[in-house]
Legacy VTK file of the C-alpha trace (Angstrom):
# vtk DataFile Version 3.0
C-alpha trace
ASCII
DATASET POLYDATA
POINTS 125 float
-33.960 124.827 -13.264
-32.476 121.712 -11.702
-31.074 119.220 -14.163
-30.085 115.657 -13.404
-28.090 113.743 -15.999
-27.612 110.002 -15.710
-24.841 108.042 -17.362
-23.187 104.648 -17.197
-25.914 102.402 -18.522
-25.297 99.730 -21.107
-25.569 96.108 -22.137
-23.949 93.570 -19.844
-24.183 89.876 -19.083
-25.715 88.357 -15.993
-23.261 88.471 -13.115
-21.483 91.576 -14.397
-21.275 94.971 -12.718
-22.119 98.512 -13.753
-21.846 101.881 -12.065
-24.400 104.524 -12.832
-23.742 108.201 -12.232
-26.131 111.106 -11.787
-24.687 114.585 -12.140
-26.735 117.455 -10.735
-26.618 120.922 -12.192
-26.781 122.780 -8.906
-24.477 122.747 -5.900
-27.514 122.961 -3.590
-28.502 119.449 -4.606
-26.053 118.281 -1.969
-28.654 119.361 0.609
-31.298 116.891 -0.526
-32.126 113.230 -0.523
-31.291 111.563 -3.809
-32.610 108.280 -5.165
-32.578 105.857 -8.030
-35.731 104.369 -9.526
-36.149 101.994 -12.422
-38.822 101.178 -14.937
-39.004 98.007 -16.967
-41.085 97.846 -20.165
-44.776 97.690 -19.371
-44.207 98.112 -15.649
-44.431 100.916 -13.131
-41.453 102.977 -12.033
-40.168 101.555 -8.758
-37.745 102.571 -6.041
-34.264 101.056 -6.132
-32.179 102.976 -3.601
-32.017 106.311 -1.807
-29.468 108.244 0.204
-29.752 111.159 2.606
-28.093 114.517 2.039
-24.882 113.669 3.891
-24.493 110.124 2.646
-24.748 108.668 6.139
-28.033 106.855 5.610
-29.304 104.750 2.721
-32.261 102.547 1.912
-32.719 99.838 -0.687
-35.450 97.841 -2.327
-35.406 94.247 -1.116
-34.674 93.028 -4.628
-31.304 94.806 -4.740
-30.109 94.608 -1.136
-26.624 93.161 -0.931
-26.003 93.715 -4.649
-26.431 97.464 -5.206
-24.793 100.332 -3.342
-25.801 103.974 -3.531
-23.288 106.691 -2.691
-22.744 110.378 -3.272
-19.916 112.844 -3.695
-21.324 116.229 -2.744
-18.170 118.014 -3.831
-18.929 116.788 -7.348
-22.731 117.062 -7.096
-22.880 113.439 -8.167
-24.733 110.359 -6.968
-23.694 106.846 -7.890
-25.323 103.447 -8.061
-22.898 100.554 -8.011
-24.662 97.473 -9.329
-23.058 94.079 -8.834
-24.204 90.561 -9.642
-26.627 91.886 -12.202
-29.591 89.742 -13.197
-31.849 89.770 -16.225
-34.651 91.118 -14.036
-32.556 94.238 -13.385
-33.095 95.252 -17.004
-34.814 98.629 -17.013
-34.408 102.329 -17.574
-32.817 103.764 -14.437
-33.783 107.240 -13.286
-32.111 109.574 -10.838
-34.347 111.727 -8.663
-33.973 114.536 -6.139
-36.199 114.824 -3.118
-37.421 117.883 -1.257
-35.875 117.122 2.119
-32.589 116.198 3.721
-33.228 112.995 5.665
-36.425 111.198 4.700
-35.764 108.614 2.007
-39.115 107.992 0.416
-39.810 105.004 -1.786
-42.670 106.491 -3.784
-42.491 108.638 -6.870
-44.355 111.542 -5.308
-41.554 111.992 -2.761
-39.259 113.304 -5.461
-39.358 116.610 -7.236
-36.784 116.478 -10.017
-35.978 113.625 -12.380
-33.318 112.794 -14.911
-33.999 111.522 -18.405
-32.973 107.962 -17.588
-30.270 105.547 -18.708
-30.907 102.077 -20.105
-29.488 99.026 -18.381
-29.862 95.734 -20.209
-28.713 92.485 -18.650
-28.552 89.456 -20.896
-28.821 86.002 -19.402
LINES 1 126
125 0 1 2 3 4 5 6 7 8 9 10 11 12 13 14 15 16 17 18 19 20 21 22 23 24 25 26 27 28 29 30 31 32 33 34 35 36 37 38 39 40 41 42 43 44 45 46 47 48 49 50 51 52 53 54 55 56 57 58 59 60 61 62 63 64 65 66 67 68 69 70 71 72 73 74 75 76 77 78 79 80 81 82 83 84 85 86 87 88 89 90 91 92 93 94 95 96 97 98 99 100 101 102 103 104 105 106 107 108 109 110 111 112 113 114 115 116 117 118 119 120 121 122 123 124
């Protein structure tokens, strides 16, 4: 059973930075696309960023382009989301997800097979 465990969330002020981590339980997770989604209260879960298996290609939601960076360390089975210049509208539970392929970075929930439990990010203005 694949397990994804997120960490790094917290309460910060607008303009601050945070780095989220997602540790995967299996070494084979380095063969798959990984992504971050977020869900604000009362809203749908939406795509934030995704990265291909080798870390050579990434995609971002327009709302975070230029502020967030996704990366991965396959030797550590870990994916990161560096979040800079945080805004109050970034407040949400952030989820890590693993896809079923190597290259295609989907932006919809049904593209991803395994999910973490989420980590809360709260940005105060």
